[in-house]
RODO-2510 file (C-alpha; in nm, 4 decimals, decimal comma):
residues 317
     n   res          X          Y          Z
     1     m    -4,3045    -1,5315    -0,9176
     2     k    -4,0901    -1,3036    -0,7492
     3     k    -3,6790    -1,3928    -0,6499
     4     r    -3,5771    -1,4212    -0,3070
     5     v    -3,2721    -1,2203    -0,1449
     6     s    -3,1405    -1,2676     0,1067
     7     i    -2,9508    -0,9478     0,3187
     8     l    -2,7146    -1,0941     0,5601
     9     l    -2,6141    -0,8875     0,8480
    10     p    -2,3672    -0,9819     1,0849
    11     a    -2,3481    -0,8144     1,4302
    12     y    -2,1047    -0,7988     1,7418
    13     n    -2,2106    -0,5110     1,9507
    14     e    -2,3977    -0,2849     1,7394
    15     e    -2,6767    -0,1811     1,9623
    16     a    -2,6267     0,1834     1,8567
    17     s    -2,6518     0,1115     1,5186
    18     f    -3,0137    -0,0673     1,4637
    19     g    -3,1800     0,2321     1,4150
    20     l    -2,9886     0,3568     1,0856
    21     l    -3,0051    -0,0170     1,0039
    22     e    -3,4052    -0,0512     1,0167
    23     r    -3,4204     0,2646     0,8204
    24     s    -3,1826     0,1464     0,5721
    25     m    -3,4065    -0,1949     0,5229
    26     e    -3,7298    -0,0060     0,4861
    27     k    -3,5590     0,1555     0,1820
    28     v    -3,4646    -0,1713     0,0334
    29     l    -3,8320    -0,2978     0,0727
    30     e    -3,9683     0,0406    -0,0814
    31     n    -3,7238     0,1259    -0,3295
    32     n    -3,6967    -0,2925    -0,4679
    33     p    -4,0593    -0,3460    -0,4715
    34     n    -3,9683    -0,6947    -0,7380
    35     y    -3,7919    -0,9214    -0,5321
    36     e    -3,9003    -1,0620    -0,1725
    37     w    -3,6554    -0,9959     0,0752
    38     e    -3,4661    -1,1179     0,3976
    39     f    -3,3228    -0,9799     0,6690
    40     l    -3,1006    -1,2199     0,8613
    41     l    -2,9447    -1,0948     1,1469
    42     v    -2,6432    -1,3137     1,3001
    43     n    -2,5560    -1,1984     1,6710
    44     d    -2,2165    -1,3257     1,7315
    45     g    -2,2117    -1,3262     2,0974
    46     s    -2,2727    -0,9681     2,1812
    47     r    -2,2471    -0,8118     2,5378
    48     d    -2,4510    -0,4842     2,4943
    49     n    -2,8070    -0,5343     2,3862
    50     t    -2,7482    -0,6372     2,0137
    51     l    -2,9376    -0,9539     2,0582
    52     q    -3,2699    -0,7329     2,2279
    53     q    -3,2713    -0,5614     1,8930
    54     m    -3,2590    -0,8529     1,6332
    55     i    -3,5328    -1,0060     1,8604
    56     r    -3,7496    -0,6271     1,8195
    57     l    -3,7085    -0,6698     1,4714
    58     h    -3,8071    -1,0109     1,4095
    59     q    -4,1105    -0,9808     1,6270
    60     m    -4,2294    -0,6343     1,4640
    61     d    -4,1691    -0,8003     1,1417
    62     p    -4,1305    -1,1782     1,0871
    63     k    -4,1620    -1,1665     0,7412
    64     h    -3,8782    -0,9717     0,6383
    65     y    -3,6684    -1,0371     0,9799
    66     s    -3,5207    -1,3560     1,0815
    67     y    -3,1977    -1,3602     1,3613
    68     v    -2,9872    -1,6679     1,4711
    69     d    -2,7881    -1,6231     1,7934
    70     l    -2,4730    -1,7520     1,8436
    71     s    -2,3521    -1,9352     2,1838
    72     r    -2,0850    -1,7202     2,2096
    73     n    -1,8451    -1,4457     1,9855
    74     y    -1,6817    -1,6589     1,7055
    75     g    -1,5616    -1,3635     1,5086
    76     k    -1,6909    -1,2355     1,1770
    77     e    -1,6055    -1,4891     0,9676
    78     v    -1,7969    -1,7806     1,1678
    79     a    -2,1003    -1,5066     1,1567
    80     m    -2,0846    -1,5267     0,8154
    81     l    -2,1130    -1,8740     0,7482
    82     a    -2,3663    -1,9368     1,0219
    83     g    -2,5662    -1,6784     0,7875
    84     f    -2,5002    -1,8796     0,4678
    85     d    -2,6121    -2,2143     0,6663
    86     f    -2,9866    -2,0236     0,7044
    87     v    -3,0204    -1,7713     0,4350
    88     t    -3,3194    -1,8442     0,2088
    89     g    -3,3021    -1,6625    -0,0608
    90     d    -3,2031    -1,7522    -0,4389
    91     a    -2,9284    -1,4236    -0,3965
    92     t    -2,7535    -1,3423    -0,0743
    93     i    -2,6149    -0,9715    -0,0370
    94     i    -2,3383    -0,9425     0,2654
    95     m    -2,3435    -0,6370     0,4506
    96     d    -2,2011    -0,4758     0,7571
    97     s    -2,4917    -0,3848     1,0169
    98     d    -2,2762    -0,0541     1,0982
    99     m    -2,4322     0,0478     0,7546
   100     q    -2,1086     0,1868     0,6034
   101     h    -2,2056    -0,0202     0,2948
   102     p    -2,4404     0,1884     0,1296
   103     i    -2,7749     0,0288     0,0156
   104     d    -2,7674     0,2739    -0,2511
   105     v    -2,5841     0,0233    -0,4967
   106     i    -2,8049    -0,2945    -0,4434
   107     p    -2,9527    -0,2439    -0,7642
   108     e    -2,6741    -0,2148    -0,9759
   109     m    -2,6010    -0,5731    -0,7841
   110     l    -2,9356    -0,7414    -0,9119
   111     k    -2,8954    -0,6220    -1,2790
   112     w    -2,5283    -0,7871    -1,2901
   113     w    -2,6756    -1,0859    -1,1472
   114     e    -2,9651    -1,0995    -1,3588
   115     a    -2,7870    -1,0649    -1,6122
   116     g    -2,5938    -1,3934    -1,4923
   117     y    -2,3149    -1,2829    -1,2749
   118     d    -2,2460    -1,5301    -0,9703
   119     d    -2,0800    -1,3113    -0,7806
   120     v    -2,1193    -0,9245    -0,7698
   121     y    -1,8406    -0,7672    -0,5549
   122     a    -1,8270    -0,4305    -0,4369
   123     q    -1,5097    -0,2464    -0,4774
   124     r    -1,3938     0,0828    -0,2701
   125     k    -1,3271     0,4194    -0,4792
   126     t    -1,2634     0,5863    -0,1365
   127     s    -1,1764     0,4309     0,1903
   128     k    -1,2785     0,6640     0,5671
   129     e    -0,9844     0,4141     0,7130
   130     t    -0,6412     0,6056     0,8266
   131     c    -0,3375     0,6025     0,5664
   132     f    -0,1388     0,3701     0,7333
   133     k    -0,5043     0,1147     0,7024
   134     r    -0,4903     0,1478     0,3135
   135     r    -0,1155     0,1483     0,2274
   136     s    -0,1044    -0,1882     0,4296
   137     s    -0,4139    -0,3170     0,2959
   138     q    -0,2990    -0,2786    -0,0741
   139     i     0,0469    -0,4257     0,0241
   140     y    -0,1272    -0,7122     0,1802
   141     y    -0,2731    -0,7840    -0,1293
   142     r     0,0096    -0,7490    -0,3714
   143     v     0,1943    -0,9600    -0,1231
   144     l    -0,0829    -1,2675    -0,1462
   145     q    -0,1448    -1,2482    -0,5351
   146     s     0,2249    -1,2655    -0,5746
   147     l     0,2473    -1,5552    -0,3554
   148     t    -0,0722    -1,7558    -0,5074
   149     r    -0,2229    -1,8772    -0,8263
   150     i    -0,5753    -1,7673    -0,7198
   151     p    -0,6651    -1,4174    -0,8599
   152     i    -0,7556    -1,1887    -0,5504
   153     q    -1,0040    -0,9419    -0,5778
   154     k    -0,8369    -0,6124    -0,4915
   155     d    -0,9755    -0,3202    -0,2968
   156     t    -1,2742    -0,5480    -0,1606
   157     g    -1,4389    -0,7184     0,1142
   158     d    -1,7689    -0,8726     0,2451
   159     f    -1,9738    -0,6176     0,0730
   160     r    -2,1296    -0,8427    -0,2103
   161     l    -2,4049    -1,0396    -0,3731
   162     l    -2,3540    -1,4135    -0,4028
   163     d    -2,5726    -1,6432    -0,5979
   164     r    -2,7310    -1,9518    -0,4338
   165     s    -2,4285    -2,1494    -0,5604
   166     c    -2,2047    -1,9328    -0,4831
   167     v    -2,3235    -1,9762    -0,1008
   168     e    -2,4241    -2,3732    -0,1246
   169     a    -2,0102    -2,3850    -0,2346
   170     l    -1,8968    -2,1550     0,0376
   171     r    -2,1152    -2,3925     0,2607
   172     k    -1,9202    -2,7073     0,2025
   173     m    -1,6006    -2,5493     0,3341
   174     r    -1,6184    -2,6087     0,7068
   175     e    -1,2510    -2,4565     0,8068
   176     s    -1,2676    -2,3260     1,1852
   177     e    -0,9681    -2,0744     1,0588
   178     r    -1,1655    -1,8725     0,7786
   179     n    -1,0485    -1,6690     0,5476
   180     t    -1,3775    -1,5475     0,3725
   181     k    -1,2109    -1,2887     0,1385
   182     g    -0,9909    -1,6092    -0,0160
   183     m    -1,2523    -1,8167    -0,0422
   184     y    -1,4721    -1,5726    -0,2807
   185     s    -1,2089    -1,6063    -0,4772
   186     w    -1,0991    -1,9368    -0,4340
   187     i    -1,4728    -2,1272    -0,5126
   188     g    -1,4666    -1,9550    -0,8954
   189     f    -1,7981    -1,8828    -1,0654
   190     k    -1,8912    -1,5468    -1,2948
   191     k    -1,7837    -1,2617    -1,0926
   192     k    -1,8356    -0,8873    -1,1611
   193     g    -1,7197    -0,5825    -0,9730
   194     i    -1,9036    -0,2532    -0,9169
   195     w    -1,7940     0,0607    -0,7434
   196     y    -1,9066     0,2355    -0,4406
   197     e    -1,8454     0,4763    -0,1846
   198     q    -1,7659     0,3500     0,1168
   199     k    -2,0013     0,5954     0,4459
   200     e    -1,8994     0,7473     0,7249
   201     r    -1,9069     0,4951     1,0603
   202     m    -2,2601     0,7096     1,2253
   203     a    -2,2832     0,4509     1,5261
   204     g    -2,1034     0,2609     1,7524
   205     e    -1,7493     0,1165     1,6971
   206     t    -1,5309    -0,0434     1,4794
   207     k    -1,4304    -0,3680     1,5973
   208     w    -1,1188    -0,4460     1,4379
   209     s    -0,7774    -0,3551     1,6008
   210     f    -0,4930    -0,3779     1,4389
   211     w    -0,3738    -0,7328     1,6222
   212     s    -0,6977    -0,8800     1,4685
   213     l    -0,6413    -0,7313     1,1107
   214     l    -0,3261    -0,9029     1,1117
   215     n    -0,4515    -1,2162     1,2024
   216     l    -0,6360    -1,1887     0,9274
   217     a    -0,3752    -1,1312     0,6720
   218     v    -0,1699    -1,4195     0,8348
   219     n    -0,4424    -1,6569     0,8287
   220     g    -0,5639    -1,5684     0,4690
   221     i    -0,1788    -1,6121     0,3638
   222     m    -0,1149    -1,9687     0,5164
   223     s    -0,4777    -2,0686     0,4112
   224     y    -0,3984    -2,0273     0,0132
   225     t    -0,0052    -2,1013    -0,0041
   226     v     0,3102    -2,2734     0,1107
   227     a     0,4545    -1,9999    -0,0176
   228     p     0,6023    -1,9312     0,3549
   229     l     0,7422    -2,2863     0,3813
   230     r     0,9580    -2,2313     0,0907
   231     l     1,0698    -1,9444     0,2050
   232     a     1,1887    -2,1025     0,4447
   233     s     1,3306    -2,3402     0,2987
   234     i     1,5466    -2,1253     0,0923
   235     l     1,6691    -1,9320     0,3967
   236     g     1,7842    -2,2360     0,5389
   237     f     1,9630    -2,3005     0,1729
   238     v     2,1237    -1,9313     0,0941
   239     v     2,2631    -1,9772     0,5025
   240     s     2,3853    -2,3085     0,4495
   241     l     2,5953    -2,2053     0,1278
   242     m     2,7412    -1,8698     0,2936
   243     a     2,8309    -2,0490     0,5984
   244     f     2,9845    -2,3148     0,3870
   245     l     3,1905    -2,0651     0,1997
   246     y     3,2932    -1,8916     0,4771
   247     l     3,4647    -2,1604     0,6299
   248     v     3,6258    -2,2731     0,3011
   249     y     3,7642    -1,8200     0,3818
   250     i     3,8417    -1,9101     0,7287
   251     i     4,0525    -2,2311     0,6436
   252     i     4,2324    -2,0489     0,3371
   253     k     4,3405    -1,7415     0,5021
   254     t     4,4479    -1,9615     0,8078
   255     i     4,6574    -2,1777     0,5662
   256     v     4,7992    -1,9812     0,3412
   257     i     4,7952    -1,6476     0,4865
   258     g     4,8967    -1,7362     0,8643
   259     e     4,6098    -1,4939     1,0034
   260     p     4,4448    -1,6380     1,3721
   261     v     4,0894    -1,6463     1,3759
   262     q     3,8828    -1,4448     1,5141
   263     g     3,6987    -1,5841     1,8048
   264     f     3,4169    -1,4442     2,0035
   265     p     3,2857    -1,2152     1,7119
   266     t     3,2519    -1,4273     1,4343
   267     i     3,1076    -1,7153     1,6838
   268     m     2,8494    -1,4813     1,8745
   269     i     2,7805    -1,3208     1,4734
   270     t     2,7218    -1,6903     1,3471
   271     v     2,4863    -1,8615     1,6590
   272     l     2,2724    -1,5012     1,6239
   273     l     2,1869    -1,5428     1,2448
   274     l     2,1837    -1,9130     1,2770
   275     g     1,9374    -1,9191     1,5657
   276     g     1,6885    -1,6118     1,4434
   277     l     1,6286    -1,8521     1,0852
   278     i     1,5938    -2,1553     1,3218
   279     l     1,3444    -2,0032     1,5218
   280     l     1,1995    -1,7694     1,2209
   281     s     1,1175    -2,1205     1,0704
   282     l     1,0166    -2,3121     1,3737
   283     g     0,7684    -2,0297     1,3750
   284     i     0,6480    -2,0437     1,0278
   285     i     0,6167    -2,4102     1,0664
   286     g     0,4463    -2,4005     1,3951
   287     e     0,1713    -2,1676     1,2081
   288     y     0,1237    -2,4668     0,9857
   289     l     0,0947    -2,6993     1,2433
   290     g    -0,1481    -2,4911     1,4787
   291     k    -0,3970    -2,4794     1,1530
   292     i    -0,3397    -2,8528     1,1309
   293     f    -0,4139    -2,8944     1,5306
   294     n    -0,7616    -2,6873     1,4694
   295     e    -0,8908    -2,8382     1,1278
   296     t    -0,7781    -3,2074     1,2103
   297     k    -1,0433    -3,2087     1,5802
   298     g    -1,3155    -3,2233     1,3452
   299     r    -1,5196    -2,9660     1,5806
   300     p    -1,8427    -2,7956     1,4505
   301     v    -1,7191    -2,4480     1,4000
   302     y    -2,0304    -2,2977     1,5521
   303     f    -2,2957    -2,3636     1,8157
   304     i    -2,6046    -2,1270     1,8293
   305     n    -2,8336    -2,0400     2,1048
   306     s    -3,1314    -1,9917     1,8622
   307     y    -3,2791    -1,9404     1,5220
   308     n    -3,5726    -1,6991     1,5750
   309     g    -3,6661    -1,8046     1,9359
   310     e    -3,6506    -2,1285     1,8715
   311     r    -3,3754    -2,3269     2,0798
   312     k    -3,4330    -2,6422     1,9799
   313     a    -3,2814    -2,5189     1,6161
   314     e    -3,0482    -2,7599     1,4978
   315     n    -2,6685    -2,6451     1,4824
   316     k    -2,4795    -2,7049     1,1414
   317     e    -2,1774    -2,9133     1,0681
***
């Protein structure tokens, strides 16, 4: 009996990429006939004709194409969770719907999966991103690795093959503010890295702005470590110690030497320094409190309009 493999394709305003996506999935079917294939498309609240393209593919080939239509735009992280909830394969391959992830590495992923690996993740040899984006990404992963005991995979994204056991583990993690890249490491399982060349985007535009990437980075750090809180405590202790030593210095200088205390400049520098550190500490605490606030509401992570056109499909909790 053939094993079933799902390809999970989240999409947001990717109407222009569907011609290439369709041709790529046809090649997957042709080049890998020893497996049953499912192509699960997740519409993340697109404002163009992305949903219509998904419906067209499903109607044309319902055996291979399925789609989930989310009720609004939740972001890629939640769209992937919706995909995990609905995939039916023994293994799931996550790919970008703009087809920057090459299908040529799929046979190698399947080979290592058959060899017993649960998470076969793809590492970029080169990137089409700007120098600033590459360097900032490298620095971010180094910082994150230094702050957590969880081994973080470098130069990797969501392009990977996950065994059903990994998918089931990720389904149980229902955080609303998700950082799936860290979750892959957190759940463990047997992992294997392979290399690939990232392709140029052939159609459409990237949906990741600087601020969305920054938000993802901050969310990642605060999801897997309390180091920022510890840093705020250390800064508070160091500044308090410095203030005490400075106070002793002022007292000795005034009593022994008799030099008058410099008023306005000293006060302003001290107030500004302490005020800045207090605001920084409050900001760090506020970020963690905000995450706690969002998670304790207990709301479902997402709602769907339909699954393969069936509006009565139940929303996952």
